[in-house]
N, C-alpha and C positions, 0 to 999 in steps of 0.2 A: 347595482343597476347603475349602470354605465348613459352618461349623455349622450346624445347624438351631436350636440354641439360643439361638443367637449371633446367629439373624436375625429380619429381621421376615414379618408376614405372620401366618395362620393355619395349624392345624395341618388337614392336608385328606390322611383315608382316601383309599387311590387303590387301586383294582384297575386295572392297569397290563398284562397279559396276558388277554385273554378272546376266542373264538372263537363266530359263529355261523352261520347258516344258509349266507354268503355264502363259508363255506366247509366245515367240517367239524361245525359249532355245530349243535345241540339247536333254539334259540329264535334268529326275526328280529332284525339290530341293538338296533331300536326295544324287544324285550322286555327283552333281556340291558341294558340300561343302564337299564330300569324293575326288572329285578329288583335291580341292585345299589342304586339311591336306595332302594327299600323294604328294605333292609339297613343304611342309613344311610351309604353310600358318599357322597364331594362330587364325586370324578375315576373314570372309566370313561375305560379306551383298547380301544377296539377292533382288534383285531388279527389278521384273519383270514389267514388264506394265502395271499398272492398277490395279493391283492382288498385295495382299501381301502374300509373301510364307515363307512356315518353312522349319525346317531338325534343326533334333534335336543335340544340341551342345555336345561335349567330352570335356574330363578334358585339349585336349591341340587342339581345334579349337573352338574358340567363332563363333558361326552365330546367325548373326540380323536379324530379317525380317526386310524387305522393300518395296523398291517400285520406280519406271520411272512414272511419270504423265505428260500430258505434259501441258505446256499456253500458254497465248500468249503474243508475246515480242511485242516492238514496230514495225512500219515498215510490221504489221500484220504477225510476222514472228513467226512460232509454235517451242516452246519449249520446253527441255525437262529437268524435275526436281524429283533428287534424293531424294527422301524421307527417310535417313536411322534411323532405330530403334525405326518402330512404332508402336501402339499396338491395330492399328487395320484395319478391310478393307476399301481401297477406293471406294466399291460400293455404297455408302452412295451418293458422287457425281456422277452417274449415267453417265460416262465419259465425265461431264461436264468443257470443258474446260477454267479455270480462269483466269487472269491477275499474274504476276507474282509475285506478293504481295502475293494475296488469295490465290493460292496456296503453296506457305511459309507458310502461319497462320494456311493451314488446316494442314501441315506438323507437324507445330508445338505441334497444340493442341494435334495431334494424340503420343507424347509422340518424335515423330522422331527429327533429323538434314536435314535441307535442304540447299542440293545444284545443282546449274544451269549446268546442264551436255551438254557435249561438244559443246558452242556458237559457234565454227569455223563451225561446222558442220553444224550447224543448219541454218547459213547463217547471222545470227547477226552481225549489224557492230560493228567492235571497235567504242569505246566511244557512243553508242545507245543503250548501257542498266545502268538503273539506280540498282543497288542491293537495295530491300528493305530492312528494319531490320530483317525479317525475315526470310531473306534468307543468311546462313551463308559464304559461300563463290563459287568457279566457278571451274571445272576441266579444270585445264592446260593441262593434254596432259591424251588424250582418244588413248588406244592402238588400237582399234578395226577401229574405223574413220578412224586413220592414216590406218592400213594396208588397207582398202578398197578404200578410195578415195582419200589418204594424205592428210586428214583437220584433224587431231589430235588433232596439238598443239595449243591453246586459249591464247599464253603469251599476242600477241599485247591487246586482251579482256583485259587480267587481270589486263596487265599496266597503262591501260586507267582506268580501276576504282582507281588503285592505287595512280594514279597519282590525280584523283579526289576529291580521299582522303578516298573512302570506301577501309581500310586498312587489306581486307578481306585476308586469308586462300585460299589455291587451291588444290585438290587432284590429283594423279597422280591412275588410272585407266586401266584397260581390257577390259570391257564395253562386255566380253565373251558372244556369244553365241554358240561356237561350240570348248568344250575344250578340249584340245590339238592340235587345229588351233589358237585361237585367248587368249587364255589362258596364263599364268605366264611374262608377256610382259613389267607389268609396276604394281609398284605398290607405296601401300602409307604406309610407318614405323610411326605408331604409338608410344608415351611413355605414357604408362600406363597400370594397371589392366586387368589379363585377364576377366573382367567383364564386362557385358553391359554399367551397367551407370559411368562405369570409362572409356571404350572407347569411351560412346557419346561426356562425357566430355572434353575430348581429342579433338576431332574432331569441338566440340562448339569452344573450346580456342587457337585452330589451334599450339597444340601438336605437331607436325607431321611433317616430311618432302615427298616429292614425289621421284619417281625414278626410271628411267628401266635399270639400271644396278650400277651406281656407288654408295659408301655406303661416307656417310659423317656423321665421327665421332666428328669433333666437331667443336661446332661456336661460337667463344668465340668473344661479341661485345664490345667496349669499344671509350670511347670521341677522336673519329676523325679516327676510321679505324674495322678492323675486322678481326680475327686469323680463317683461312680454315683448319683443318686438312681431309684428304681424303684417299679412296682408290685410288690405282694411275690415273692420271688427265692428259689428255693434254693440258685443259684450267681451269681455275675457274674466274668466271666472278660473280661481283656484279654490279647490275644493278640499276640506282637511279634516273633514270626518265630520259625524253627524249631526255636530254642536258649534263648528266652528267654518269659518271658509272667508273670505273677501275677495272681492266684483267690482269690475268697472263697466258703465252700461253708456253709448256714445248717446252724442248730443249735446245741448245747451244745458237743458235742463236732466241730464242723464243719470241715473243712481249712480254714486261711487260709499261703498261699504269699504271700510278697513284700507283705502288702494287709492288712488291718482292716477286719471293721465296725463303720459308724459308726451304724446305726439301726435294728431289727425290728420287728414288728410282735409284739401278747404273746405271740404262740405262733409266735417265734421266726424268723420269717422276714424276708428280707434288705429292708433300702428304699433304704441308702443303705449306701455302703464306700468305702473310697478304697485304692489300688494303684499301687503299684511300676512307674513308666513306666523304664524304663531305658533313657541317654540315649544307646547306643548301637543301640537297636533299628533297623532296618530299616520297620518299620511299627508303627501299633498298630492295634488293632481292638476292639470291646468285643461281649461275648458275654450277656444274659441269659437266664437259664431259671429259668419258673415251675416251683409246687410241681407242673404236672400233666404238666411234660416242654416245654413250649411255648416255642420262642425266642425272641429281636429282636437284631438283628447292625445294630453303628453299619456308618458307612463311616469309612476312617481318623480318627485322632484328633491333635492335633499341640500341646504344648504353646503359651498364648496368648505 
């Protein structure tokens, strides 16, 4: 998995899970794209249910066609899979609900990148999902699911996959159906050129991080440690598996565990921290929480 902070390209703010009137959204595809363009986004993927929606790109906004397909998960759960960047309509599937691997294979054959959507909202058990080769990763946070029923955060599902050796990246999305109400709550920062091939390659290789607020300026991993620089934060945590991890918390009496604060703002919020990286950790990823409780999530990081 590539580090976005050590890659070439621009930082592109992306909305990768949106819906229009082509399925169950409130605005037509062009209006969805314009809405996100006005909000300062660089990339939007139109991911209607069982329909490939399109809208014209502009020099400022890259619009990717996509889809959200149903699939069969273990325990007879109904899963949803995002297909970002597909080049043909899924009408040939005739609504057929295939298993996760076969659904991902169709998306890949159609030129797209597959991600398992909102597993917590779906009701999938943590540890009960095996990610096939055809599916790149999952959504770790879905703002729409969080707003509706409080089931938008799938970090335990992600950690179980990472613990089992599936070192996959994870998206952060709105899943917007009603722009203006459930939009601009969560997004993915992609390191890429403003072209479809470059963005899709970055999604395949994990050159991005997700956020609902904080900006992560840099993550530098070396032997035995990780240094994080970010916008003001109340905590920075390195999650390293079921039994290990390190963290710093803001304030004069803020708790530190296997880590140290390197720099703070005048009012004592953290903007740089060094965290110990245990050599036996099966994976390592970072979460940053800002003073308002909003989060950012990196993909797994490893010593350089």
